[in-house]
C-alpha positions as CSV (number, residue, x, y, z in Angstrom):
1,M,24.5,-18.0,9.5
2,S,22.5,-15.6,7.4
3,C,19.3,-13.9,8.4
4,K,17.3,-16.2,6.1
5,N,18.6,-19.2,7.9
6,Y,17.7,-17.7,11.3
7,C,14.2,-16.9,10.1
8,F,13.7,-20.4,8.6
9,I,14.7,-21.9,11.9
10,F,12.3,-19.5,13.7
11,I,9.5,-20.6,11.5
12,I,10.2,-24.3,12.1
13,L,10.4,-23.7,15.9
14,L,7.2,-21.6,15.8
15,I,5.2,-24.4,14.1
16,S,6.8,-27.1,16.2
17,I,6.1,-25.4,19.5
18,A,2.5,-24.6,18.4
19,A,1.9,-28.2,17.5
20,F,3.0,-29.4,20.9
21,S,1.7,-26.7,23.1
22,Q,-1.6,-27.7,24.6
23,K,-1.5,-26.3,28.2
24,K,-4.7,-24.3,28.3
25,Y,-6.7,-25.9,25.5
26,S,-7.9,-29.4,25.2
27,S,-5.7,-31.9,23.4
28,S,-8.2,-32.9,20.8
29,F,-9.3,-30.7,17.9
30,S,-12.2,-28.3,18.6
31,W,-13.9,-26.0,16.2
32,D,-14.2,-23.5,19.1
33,Q,-10.4,-23.0,18.8
34,M,-10.6,-21.9,15.2
35,R,-10.3,-18.2,14.4
36,Y,-11.3,-16.6,11.1
37,G,-10.5,-13.3,9.6
38,G,-8.1,-11.8,7.1
39,R,-5.6,-9.3,6.1
40,I,-5.6,-6.2,3.8
41,S,-2.2,-5.1,2.5
42,L,-1.5,-2.0,0.6
43,E,2.0,-1.2,-0.8
44,L,2.8,2.1,-2.6
45,S,6.0,3.3,-4.2
46,N,7.0,5.7,-7.0
47,N,6.7,3.0,-9.6
48,A,4.3,0.5,-8.3
49,T,1.0,-0.1,-6.4
50,S,0.0,-3.4,-4.9
51,V,-3.3,-4.3,-3.1
52,T,-3.9,-7.7,-1.5
53,L,-6.9,-9.2,0.3
54,A,-6.3,-12.4,2.2
55,P,-9.0,-14.4,4.1
56,T,-7.4,-16.5,6.9
57,A,-8.3,-19.4,9.2
58,V,-6.0,-20.3,12.1
59,Y,-6.2,-22.9,14.8
60,Q,-5.5,-21.4,18.3
61,F,-3.3,-23.9,20.1
62,N,-3.1,-21.8,23.2
63,D,-3.0,-18.1,24.2
64,Q,0.4,-17.7,22.5
65,F,0.5,-19.9,19.4
66,A,-1.7,-20.3,16.4
67,A,-1.1,-21.8,12.9
68,G,-3.2,-21.9,9.8
69,G,-3.6,-20.9,6.2
70,T,-4.4,-18.0,4.0
71,V,-5.9,-17.7,0.5
72,S,-4.9,-14.4,-1.1
73,F,-6.1,-12.3,-4.0
74,G,-4.2,-9.3,-5.3
75,Y,-3.6,-6.7,-8.0
76,A,-0.4,-4.9,-8.8
77,E,0.4,-2.2,-11.3
78,F,3.9,-1.1,-12.3
79,K,4.1,2.3,-13.9
80,D,7.6,2.3,-15.3
81,V,7.0,-0.8,-17.5
82,D,3.3,-0.3,-18.2
83,A,2.3,-3.6,-16.6
84,Y,-0.4,-4.9,-14.4
85,L,-1.0,-8.3,-12.8
86,F,-3.6,-10.2,-11.0
87,N,-2.5,-12.9,-8.5
88,Y,-3.9,-15.5,-6.3
89,G,-2.2,-17.9,-3.9
90,L,-2.0,-20.0,-0.7
91,S,0.2,-19.7,2.3
92,I,0.9,-21.3,5.7
93,L,1.0,-19.0,8.7
94,G,2.4,-19.3,12.2
95,I,1.6,-16.7,14.8
96,Y,3.3,-16.2,18.2
97,T,1.9,-13.7,20.7
98,P,4.5,-13.2,23.5
99,I,2.3,-10.6,25.2
100,R,-1.3,-9.6,24.5
101,Q,-0.4,-6.5,22.5
102,I,2.4,-7.9,20.3
103,Q,2.0,-10.4,17.5
104,L,4.9,-12.0,15.6
105,S,4.3,-14.0,12.5
106,A,6.0,-16.1,9.8
107,E,4.3,-16.9,6.5
108,L,5.4,-18.9,3.5
109,E,3.4,-17.8,0.5
110,Q,3.1,-19.3,-3.0
111,I,1.5,-16.9,-5.5
112,F,0.3,-17.6,-9.0
113,V,0.6,-14.6,-11.3
114,N,-1.2,-13.5,-14.5
115,E,0.8,-10.5,-15.8
116,T,0.0,-8.3,-18.8
117,Y,2.3,-5.6,-20.1
118,Q,2.5,-3.5,-23.2
119,G,5.2,-4.7,-25.7
120,F,6.5,-2.8,-28.7
121,R,3.5,-3.5,-30.9
122,S,1.3,-5.8,-28.9
123,E,0.1,-6.7,-25.5
124,I,2.1,-9.5,-23.9
125,K,0.7,-11.9,-21.3
126,E,2.7,-14.1,-19.0
127,N,1.8,-16.6,-16.2
128,Y,4.3,-17.5,-13.5
129,N,4.7,-18.5,-9.8
130,Y,6.2,-16.3,-7.1
131,Q,7.3,-17.4,-3.6
132,A,7.6,-15.2,-0.6
133,L,8.7,-15.8,3.0
134,F,7.4,-13.1,5.3
135,V,8.3,-12.4,8.9
136,G,6.2,-9.8,10.6
137,A,5.4,-7.9,13.8
138,G,2.3,-6.1,14.7
139,Y,0.5,-4.2,17.5
140,R,-2.7,-5.9,18.6
141,V,-5.8,-4.2,20.0
142,K,-8.5,-6.9,20.8
143,N,-9.1,-8.6,17.4
144,V,-7.2,-6.1,15.2
145,V,-3.5,-6.2,14.4
146,I,-1.6,-3.4,12.6
147,G,1.9,-4.3,11.6
148,L,4.6,-4.6,9.1
149,R,5.9,-7.8,7.2
150,Y,9.2,-8.2,5.5
151,D,9.8,-10.6,2.6
152,L,13.1,-12.5,3.2
153,L,13.1,-13.9,-0.4
154,Y,12.5,-10.5,-2.1
155,N,14.5,-10.0,-5.3
156,E,14.3,-6.5,-6.8
157,N,14.7,-7.9,-10.4
158,V,12.0,-10.6,-10.0
159,N,9.3,-9.4,-7.8
160,L,5.6,-9.3,-7.3
161,Y,5.4,-6.7,-4.6
162,A,6.4,-3.0,-4.7
163,S,9.0,-3.5,-1.9
164,P,10.0,-6.2,0.6
165,Y,8.1,-4.3,3.3
166,A,4.4,-4.7,3.5
167,P,2.3,-2.8,6.1
168,Y,-0.9,-4.7,6.9
169,V,-4.1,-4.6,8.9
170,Q,-5.3,-8.1,10.1
171,V,-8.6,-8.9,11.8
172,F,-9.6,-12.1,13.5
173,L,-13.0,-13.0,15.0
């Protein structure tokens, strides 16, 4: 079984367990169990720069499991092909906190891209979709998580991000 299959199974298990875990919290929906925040991600390489802002809302099922969604907005610039792009998208997010200081996450992201690059004699514009499947780990101090995500679907020839690794800072209230 490949790493992608294991990660896909991990995501399904994470969401399933979160949906059925209600030991410390009430079994009915409560707005008090909602957490709001977001993530800032910055990727730098020799040929590319990418910045993403992603406001997030998650439902805290119990002390260990949360699931929710993210809306993201980003900008990327690729120096070697004289291209830049703006992107926006949606994702579903699962969070597992095995101990208070460690946060593991899985996120399936669908991004819509508006790319502009300089052709031989004119500016060329393209619109396309990009999908990413991130698994991540971070160190948590109160409401702030500093971590690293890895895109399991990353393809060097067709990519939105500078690399499959994305360091991030996430804050939840």
